[in-house]
N, C-alpha and C positions, 0 to 999 in steps of 0.2 A: 514472338515479338522480342527483339533484343535492341539494346541501345548501349551507349558507352557507360560503363560502370563509373561510379563516383571515384574521385581520387582518394577517398577515404581508404579504399582497399589497396592503394599503392603505398600507404604508410607501413611501417614495421608492424604496428599493432593491427592494422587492417589485414596484413598478410597472415598474422596469427589467426584472425577470424576466418579467413579463407581456408587455412589448413585445418581448423577445427571442424569443418564440415565433414571431413573423413577421418580425423583423428582428434579425439576429445582431450588429448593430453594437456593442452594449455588451459582447459576448463576444469581439470581434475581438482585443483586446489583453489580455494577462495574464501571469502568471509562468510562461510556457510554455518557458523555457530550462532545460535539464537542469542538474543540478549535477555530473554526470559523464558526458561523452560518450566520454572516453578509457577504454580498458579494456573496452569493450562488444563484444558479438558483432558487431553490425552495422557497426562500424568495423574489424573484424578481417579482413585480407586475407592472413593468414599461411598457410603450407602445412600447419601442424600444429594449427590451431585454438586457439592460445594468445593469447586476446584481451588478457589483462593484459600479456603480454610484447611483443605487437606494437605497441601504442600505450600506453605507460605515462605516468604523470603528467609525467615529465621531458620527454616529447615533445610534450605537449599544447599548450604555448605556441607551438610552432613548426610544427605540422602542421594543415592545413585539414581539417575534418571533411567526410565525404560525406553523412551522414544527419541531422545536427542541429548543435546548438551547446551549449556550456556556459559558465557564468559565475557570479560571486558576486552574489547578489540579482538574478538576471536577469529581464528583462521584455521581451516581444516580441509581434509579431503572430502569428496562428495558424499561419503557415507559416515564422516566424522570418526573414522577408525582411529586417526590421530588428530588431536586438537592442540593448537597453540593459543595462548591468551596471556593476559597480564594480571598480576595481583599487586596491590599497593598497601602500605601501612605507614601512617604518620606518627606512630607511637602514642596516639591518643584515642584512636577508635577502638571499640570493643571487639571488632573482628577485622580480618583482612578485607580490603575492597577487591573482591574477585568478580563481582557481578553488579549490575545496576539495581538500585533500590527504588521502590515506588509503593503506592498505596493500592490496596484492594478497593472494590466498589464501596463497601460499607465503611471504610476508613476515611474516605475523602468526601468533602461536601459536594463535589461534582464528579464523583466516580473515580475509577482507577486512573492513576497518573504517575508517570516516572518523575522522580525528584532528584534529578542529576542534570549536570550541564556537560554535554558532549556534542561533537560536531563531526560530520563527514566532510572531508576536505577535497579528496581527489580519488581517482581510480580509473582503471581501464576495463573494458568488457571481459577480457580473459584473466583479469586480476594479476597481470604481470607487474602492476604497481598499484598500491592502495595506501591511503593516508587518512588518519583520523586524529582527533584531539579530544582528550578527556581532561576536565578541570577538577583537580582534587584539592579540597580545602586542607589547610595546615592545622586548623582547629579540629576538635572531635566532630565527626559527622553526626548531625542531630537527628538520629533515627527516631527516637521516642518523641522528641519535640515536634517533628513534622506530623507524626500520626496524631498527637494530641491536639495540635493547633488546627489541623484540617477537620478533625472530628468535631471540634467545638464550634466550627463555623456552620452557618446555615446556607440554604440555597441562594439567598440574596447576597451573600458575601462572595468575594473573589477567592479563588484557590490560594492557599498559602504555599509559596514555592521556596525552593532552597535559597534562592537569591534574596528572598524577603527576610531570612534569618540574619543577614549582615555578615555571613561567614566569608564572603569574598571581599569585604571592605578592606581598604588599605593594601590590596594586592596580596593578601596572605593566603595564597594558594599556589599550587604547582600546575603549570601547563604540561601535560604529558602527551606528547606526540608519538603515535605508533605508525610506523611505515613498514610495509611488506614489499619485497621485490623478488622476482623469480629470475634466477640465472638460467634455469631450464624448467620444463613443466613441473618437475618434482624436486627442484632445488630452491628452497624457500629461505630468503634472507629476512630477518626481523631486526629493525632498528628502533630503539626507544630513546627519545630525546626529552629530557626533563628540564624545564625552565622554572626557576624560583622567581615568582613575580613579587614577592614580599620584600619588606625593608630590612629584614634580618636573615641571617643564615638559618637554614632549616634542615632537619634530617628527614630522610625518606627511605623506607625499605621498598625496594623494587624487586618483584619476583616474577620474571617471565616463567610461564608454566607450560609443560607438555604432559598430556595424559591420553590414555586410551579410553575410548568409550566402552562402557560396561556391556559386553556382549555375552557374558558367561552366567550371571546370576539368574537369568530368566529361563534358560533352557538347559542349564547344567553342562555347558561346554567345559571341557577340561583343557583345551588347547588355548590357554590365555595369552594375551600379549604380555610383553615384559620389557621394562626399562631397567637398565643397569649401568652404573657409572664405570667407565673404563679408565678415567683419570679425573682430576679436579675440573677439567674443562671439556670433557667429552662423554656423552651418554649413548649407549647402544639402545636402539629401539627395534624390538623384534615383534612382529605381528603374524599370526598364522595365515592371514589373508593377503599379506603384502610383502614385497621385498624388504630386507633389513635396511634400516635408516640410522643416521647418526645426528645427534644434536650437539653442535659445537658452541661453546660459550666464549666470547671474545675478550673477557676481562675476568679478573679475580672475583670469585663468588663461592658461596657454600652450597653444595648440592643437598637437597632435601627430598626424601622419598616417602610415599605412603601408597595406599590403594584406593582406587575409585570404587569404593563400596560403601554401602549404608552403615552408619555408626549404630549398630544394633544395641550397644550399651546405652547410648543416649535415649533411644526411642522405646526400647523394649525391656530395659532393665537387665540386660545380659551382662556377662563378665568375660567377654571375648577379648583376646589379646590385641586385635587390630594389627596394624594401624588402619584407619578408615579414611574416607574422602576428606574429612576435616582435619586430618593429622597435621598438615603443614600449617594451617591456621592455628591449631592448638599449641604447636611448638613455638611459632614465632610470637604470637600474642600472649599466650599464657605460660610459656616456658616449660611445657610438658614434654620431657625427654622421651617418654614411652610412646608419644604420638607419632613418631616417625620411625622409619626402618634404619637401624644403625648399619645394616649390611648394604645399604645404598642400592636397593633395587625395589621395584614395585610397579604399579600401573599408573602412577601419577608422580610427577617430579617438578621441582622448582629450582631455579638458580637464584639464590638469595644474595642480593646486593644491598649494602647499607651505605647510603650516600649522604654526605654533608655538603649542601649546596649553598654557596654564598649568595647574597641578594643580587638579583639580576643575572646570575650565572646560569650556565647550562651544563648538564652531564649527558653523555651519550653511551648507550649500551648496545652491543652487537651480538646477534645470535644467528646461527645458520642450521637449517634442518635439511639434510640432503641424503641421497642414497649412500649406503655403506661402501660401495665399490668406487666411489669418487675419492681420489687421493689428493694429497697436496695440502698446502696451507689454506684452511677454510676462509681466511680473512685477507689473503693477499690481494684479491680482486674485489673485495667487498664494496669499497667505495666506488669503484669503477662500474660495477653492476648497477648500483643505485643510480649513478649518473646516467648510465645508458637507458635504464627503464624510465627515468624521468624525462630524458630527451625524447624517447618514444611517445610518452604521454603528451608532451607539448606538441609534437608533430601531429599526433592524432587529433587533438582538440583544435589545432590551427585550422584543420579542414572542417571539423564539426561546426566551429564558430565563425567560419568564413562569412563575412557580411555583417556580423554583429560588431559594430564599431564602438558602442558605449562600454567603457571599461567596467563600470559597476554592473551593468547588465551581464557582461561576460562572467564576472565573478559569481553572480547569483545563478546563472545557468549552469556553470561548471559544478557548483556545490549541489545544485538540485540533481544533476546527473550522478554525482558522487553518492548522494543519498540513495538513488535508485540502485546503484551497484552494491553498496554496502548492505542493502536491505534484502539481499538474497539469503536464503538459508535452506538447510536440509529440512524438509517437512516429512516426517515419518509418522504414520498413524495407520495401523491396520485395525479397522473397527471390529472385525470378528474376533481377533486375538484379544483386543481390549475388553470386549464384552465377556468372552468366555474364560480368559485368564491364560497365563503361561504354565507350561508343564511343570516347571521347578518352583512355582510360587503358589501360595494359597489361592483358592478360587475367589473371584470378586463377589461382592454381596449379591444376593438374589434379586434385590431391587433394581439392579442394573439392567435386568432383562425386561423391565417395564418402563425404562426411562429414556434418556437421551440417545438419539441416533440408532435405536434398535432396528429401524427399517433400512439401515445402510450397511449391512454386514458385508456386502460385496466390496466396499470401499477400501482400497489398499494404496496408501500414498507413501512413496519413498523417493522423492524427487527434489532437485534443487528448484526452489520456487521463489518468485518475487513476492515479498510480504508487504502488506500496507505499512507496517511499522514493526520492527523486530522486538520491541518491548511491549507496547500496549496491544498490538495486534500481531502476535507472532504466529499467525495462521492466515491462510489465504481466504479471500472472499471473492465470489465470482464476478461481481460487477467492478470491484476494485481492480481485479486482475485485468479486466478489459481496458480500463483507463491506464493502468501501469504499462501495458504493452506498447502504448504509443510513444512516450519518451524513450523507452528502451529501444524501440525500433529506429530511433535517430542514430544510435551508436552500435546496436547489435540486433539487426532484424531477424537473424536466425533464432536467437534466444526469445525474442518477442513472439515469433510464430510458434515456437515450442510451447510457450506458456499458454497460448490460446488453445492449442491442440490438446494439451494435457486434460483440461476439464471435460473434453468430449470423449476421452478414451474410456474403455469398458470398465477399468478399475476405478474410475472417478464417476462418470455418469451413471445414474441409476438405471436398472433394466427398464424402467418405465419412461426413460429419456429425460428425467429431471436432472439438472446440473446441481451439484452440491453448493450450498450457500457459504457456510463457514462452520467451524467445528462445534460451536455452541449449539447449533441446530442445523444440520446439513439439509433438513427438509424445508427450511424457510425459503422464501422466494426473493431473490435479488432481481433488480430490473434486467430484462433480457437484452443485454448490451453487447453480447459476444459477436453478433453479426456485424454491427456497426464497427466495432474495434477490428474485426478480422479484415474487413474490406479496407479500412484505413491503413492497417499494417501491410496488407498486400500491396497497396499503392505506394507506400513509403519504401517497401522492399524493392519494388520494381524500379523506382526512381534511383535508388542507391546502387543496385546490382546491375541494372540494365536488362534484367530477365524477369518475365512474369511467371511467378511460381503457381501454376495452375494445379499442380498436385496438392499443394497446401489448400488452395481455395476449394477444390473438389472435396477433400476430406472434411474440411470444416463445414461446408455447405450440406453435405449428406447428413452429418450428425445434428447440425442445427435444425434441419428440416424435421427431424424426429422430435427435437426439443420444442419446436414451434407447435407441433401437434399436441405435445403434453400440455402446453399452456392453454391451447384452445379447449382441450378436453377437461382440464382440471380447474381452470381459473375463470371460466365463463359459466356461472351457475345456471343461468337461464337459457343458455344457448343462443344469446342475442347479439354476440360480438361486443358486449359491454363486460369489462373484466373487473374482478375482485381479487387483485393480486396480494392484498394484505399488507404486511410490513413494508416490503419493497425497499429496505435499506434506509428509509427516511425517518426512522425512530419516531420522534414525537411531533411529526408534521401535522397530524390530525387531532381532532377533538378526542378520539377514542384510541385505545390500543388496537391497531388494525390487524394484529396477529391473533386477537382474542375475539370470542363471540361478542356481538354488540350488546350493550346493556339493555336495549329495548327490543332485541331480536331483529329479525330481518337481515338484509345484506347491505353492504356499502359498495355501490358501483363507483369505481374510482377513475377520475380523470387521468391520473398519472398511469395507472395500469393499462387503461385503454389506449392512451397515446403511445406508451412503450410498445404495445402490440402492433399498433399501426406502423410505428417506426421499424419494428422487427420485420414485418411483412415487406416493407419497402427495401430494407437492407438486404433481405434474402432475395428479393426480386433483382436488385442491382447485382448481387453476386452471381445469380443464375444467368443473367444476361451476359455478364463478363465471361463466364465459362462457356455459354452457348456460342460465343464467337469462335470457339475452337472445338466445341462438341455440341452439335445440334440437339442432342437428347435432353439438354437442360432448358430448351425452349418451353416445354410443358411446365417445368417447375416455375419458370419466370411468370408464365400466365397464371398459374395457380396462386402465387403470392400477390400478383396484381389484383386478382379478383378478391382475395381475402382482404387486402388493404381497402378496397372500395366498400366492402361490406362493413368493416369496422368504422370507416368514416361515416357511412350512412347511419349506423347505430348511434354514434356519438353526436351527430348533428341534428337528427330529426327530433320531432316533438317527443318529449319524455327522455331525451338523451342528456348529454352533459353540458351542452352550450346553453348559457342563460341569456336570453334575448334582452331581459331587463337590464342586467349589469354588463352585458357584452363581455363575458368572461366564462371560462370553463370551471365548473365546480363538481366535486363529488356529489353523489345523489344517494340519500338514504331511502331504501325501499322496504317498507314495513310489511309485516305478515298479512295485514288486512287489506293491502293494496295501495295505501297512500305512498306518495313519493315526495320527498322533501329535499330540496337542494341545500347543501351545506355551504353557505356563502362566506366561508373563510377565504380571504384573499392570500393565497400562498403560491409557491412555485408549482404546485400540483396543477394549477390552471395555465401555467406557461409551457408545460412539457409537450403539449400538442405542437409547439413550434419545431420539435425535433423530428417529427414525422414528415420528412421532406427529402426528395431526391430530384436531381435533374439528369436527363440522359437523352440520347437520340432514340426516340420512341418508335415513330412510324416509318422513318426512312432508313430501314435496316435490311438491305438486300441479302445479307448473310443469314437473316432470321425470318424467313418468309412465314413460318408457322406462327410465330409470335405476332408479327404484323397483322396477320389475318384475325387473330383473336382480339387484338386491341381495337381493330376497326369494327369488329362485330359489336363490341361494347359501345363504341361511339354511336353506332346506328341503332342499337336495340335497348340500351339502358341510359337514356338521357336523364332519368331521375338520379342516377348515380353520378353521371358526369357533372350535373349541375351543383353537386355538393362539394366538389373539390375544386382546386385551382384550375385555371384554363389550360389543361394539359394537352388539348388538341391544337392549341395556338402556339406556334413556335416562338420562343423568346430570343434572347441574345445567342448568337452562334447557332441558330436553328435548334436550340435545345427545347425539350418539353419539360414541364414542371409537374411533379406529383407531390401533393401536400394535403394535409388535413384542413388547410386554411386557404380560402379564397382571399383576395387582397383586402377586403373590408375587415374580415375577422383578424387577419394578421396585423393590420393597423391598430385594431382595438387592443390586441395584446401588447403591441409595442408601446402604445400610449400609456398603458398601465406600467409596463416594465421600465420605461424610461422616465417615469415621474419620480423626482427626487423626494416627494412627499410619500411615495409608496415604495417601489422596489429598488430604485437606482440609488446606490450609495456612492461616496467618493472612491470606493474600493471594489466596486463590482455590483452585481445584482443580489439583493437580499433574498433570503428564503421565504420571508413573510413580509407583507406590506407594512411599512412603518405606520400606516394609518391605524393599525391595531394596537399601537402603543397607547394612544389616548382613548381609543374605543375598541377594546378587545372584542373579538367575536364571541357571542354568547348563544348557547342553545339549551333550552329547558326541556326536561323530559322526566315524567314520573316523580316530581318533587326534587329532582336533581338539576343542577345547572353545570353545564360543561363550558369551559372558557378557553379560548385560544388567544393569548396576547402576543405582542411583539417583544421578544427578548433579544437584544443585539449580540449578546455574547453567550456565556454559559447558561445552561438550562436552570430554571427555577423549580423544576419538577423532578421527581424520582422516576418518572416514566422511562422505561428502558434503562434503568440504573443511574440515570442522570449524567452519564458520561458523554452524552452527545446532544446537540441541540439543532433542530431544524426550524426553530421559530423566530428566525431573524438574521442569523449570521450569514456572511458570504461564504459559499462553498465553491471551491475551485472546479470540481467536476461538472456541476450544473452550469456554471458560468462558461466552462469550455464548450459544452454542448450548445449553449446559446450562440456563442461566437461561431462555432462550426456551422450551425444551421443558418445563421445570417449570411455567411459566405456562400452557402449553397443557394439560398434565395437570390443573392446578388448575381450569381452566375446566370440566372434566368432573367431577372428584371433589369440588370445593368444600373448605370448611374442615375437614371431618371426617376426611379422610385425613391422618394425622399419623405422623411418625417421629421418632426421637431425633436431635437436631442440636445438638452433635456426637454421633456414635455413642457409645453407652455412657453418655451423660449423662442427667439427668432432664428435660432441656428437650425438650419435644415440640412440633414445629412442623409446620404444614401446608405444602403445596408452595409456595404463594405466599410464605409467610414464609421458607422456605428460599431461594427465589430472591432475596428481599430481603436475606437475610443474606449470600449470595454477592456480591450487588451492593455491599453495604457494604464487604466485604473488597477487592474489585477497585477501587472508587473510592478506597479508602484507600491504594492504591499511590501515588497522586499528591497527595492532600490531606494537610495537616499533621495529625500525630497529637497525642497529649496532651503530648508534649515539644516540639512545634513543628517536628518534622522530617518530611520526606517520605521514605517508604521507598525510593522510586525513586532518590533521590540517593545511597543507600548510605552508606558511612562517610567521606564527604568533608566536613569541617567548613566549607570554603569554600562549598560548594553549599548546605549546610544552614542556615548562619547569616549569610552575607554578604548585605546588603540588595540588592546588585546581581546576586545569583544565586538567592536562596532562593525567589523566586516565579516561577522559570523551569523548570517540570517538562519533562522530555523524554519522548517517547512511544516507548518501546523496543519491539523485536521480541518479547521475552519477559522474564520476571522470575524472579529467584532464588526457588526454591520454599520456602526457609526464611526469608529476610529481606526479600524484595520488591525487592532491588536490580535496576535495569534492566540488561539484557544484550542482546547482539546489536546489530543495527542501531538507531541511537539516534533515528531520526526516522521510524519506521514507523507514522506516523499513518494508514497504509493501514488495517490492521485493528485496531490498538490505538486508533485514533480511535473505535472502538465505545464507549469510555468516555463519550463525549458523549451517546450514547443512554442508557446506564445512568444517568447523572446526571439526564437528563430524566425517565426512567421512575421513578427512585427518589423524585423529588420529587412524583410524582402521589399 
């Protein structure tokens, strides 16, 4: 099946994407440097698993990393053998600003949180052009004050942010723009533009940095990289694994050199000569002459610029990192290259945003996609080596062999991956990655497919077919979203390229079939097709910690786990049917998943299942050791997730699939008990489609009535995670002298459950809302415009399912776009963010949003799944 490819691939950037299918050169360099390597599990060699305490921010400038690198506005090759980034100093801070600062879980009143203001502004999929902004205060950065103020606050108080200190008042800060452009795949231009927003002249030290990742301390390599000054404006960069490069500096500066090695004097009381990783910091800030190499060579260097910038003025710095065999003036075409790459970027997004006419929505969409692109990083973590230790280093503590990730010794990650957030979540999570693949597929379907395939590969997927969850506990279970995401990406890729990538679909289907079996065998304790998935990424959604044994014993049969599995079965059925159209061998797989879907629906709907006839809602069910079963009548999105188990397709009229048609007709004739439980899938709907769903029309209307009730789930900004009804009347459950309470909290969590850094008890979460919208569109394809319900519930406005999806999209997009007062709800009650011309058009893409007012909460750069707003804007414009 072929069709006309999108004009996206006629653009200059689109042609680079086409070329990258056979030659990865244009993808070799990118923003692959993490924003936080410190405080991560993979760098933790402590006996007690305290990753934040083992390598805190205060140590980061002085300790060489084992598994990666971090930096401000970092850019590097795909293995980070060479890294570029920026350091700043305002002559008031106690250290150079080389990386982003934030709080550990125990330091914040709502968990870990980055305490910086920075924004991703633009980018292309091959990173031929990238642009970001960092806002650097002119006063001393309040490191200790931020820790103390947050630590003193309770769960009922809001987080204390950098902007709350008043440090940006009066414009007393620098806007630092960092742009990268490629003249060729390995010819990297770096431009730093600094604007003084304050009322007085201000001095700033700007230190663009180049360094080699430490590859020698861990295994005793003797062939080290080397940086050496050839002149005051040129540095030779020699690496044993790469061709020789040159760093050219386009203005007067002082070159400073040290080594990317741990300061053993600081941490171990040694008296070694150094210089160490923190040498440039110690020389610039503390004036320690011995901290740098006077011979001007090492494995880390900086070009030190001291700028006095008048109020309202700007200064521009230019650097270029290119192969040594490229001759000529490095800056003769510098501005022309930037102009060309920016023109390429504008041409590319003119196609991507075709049809999006609202200027503000275009701005939001482009910055959301920029966040997706900037949030790529090298993720390197070999669990076996981490557990057993490196040859040239002391052995890890013995306790490691009884702790985290011990069952994942096979796992070996060294890939460019899409991160949920490169500071708060600088590691992948399996269901996040599924969501992230969709907006990425808008602009780079090959990379989106690659991301989905990665987690199914042998060095990721467990031998028992479990997919890794995230580095804190690879053995946890995230919702099985991969099949849904894979088919959506397959379809988007087909629409863009004009070609159906059946090889991708077969590979993903084969591996996901194994993973489906793992779920059936490991997460269905009673063998009843009712599932106990545990945590499932929803943190504190339940009364109890769903990853731990229940305090009263027994098991918790979960509405969400069971619905996810029904959805998984349908998604794999849909994929199998798609493949069976070109390979009949997949008909049997389609029939297998069809049957399993029906068995799950039967279990969830029958007496003793998860549907509650009294409340007409789905609830988790507590099953006690002595046989009692108690519904947990907490009104949460757990009861809405059955909406997601829906597919429409040509079922019985498939002459290409005679075997499948026979199997389905057999079920129609021989299992009327199963047929009666699901929607009328034997009755063709719009376009002669058949509908497969956990919900017949009555139950779907019951769920929609709850979901669209503004006194319950429907907020001005989307669907809440918990019914607002629980604000005045929290759900209470008494057992054994204890009372468990589930209230409605619209914003940050008021509990320490799961560290307190996430809250599913009320806020609006973009991924769940996106799945609701996606499911409503699927239902609408079957029912058409005649199926209407009141929206909002109780009003006289009757909308069909497509119109409801449109209404929810409007509310979600409205989190980021300006409202009638010119304010963006995401910015909350900060006048500076709402009205200042240097802030007001810089939305952040938060982890979740206040269920009452839309204020952004949690991780501030989670364009991982919040980047789905880019898709909503595209579909809204259609």
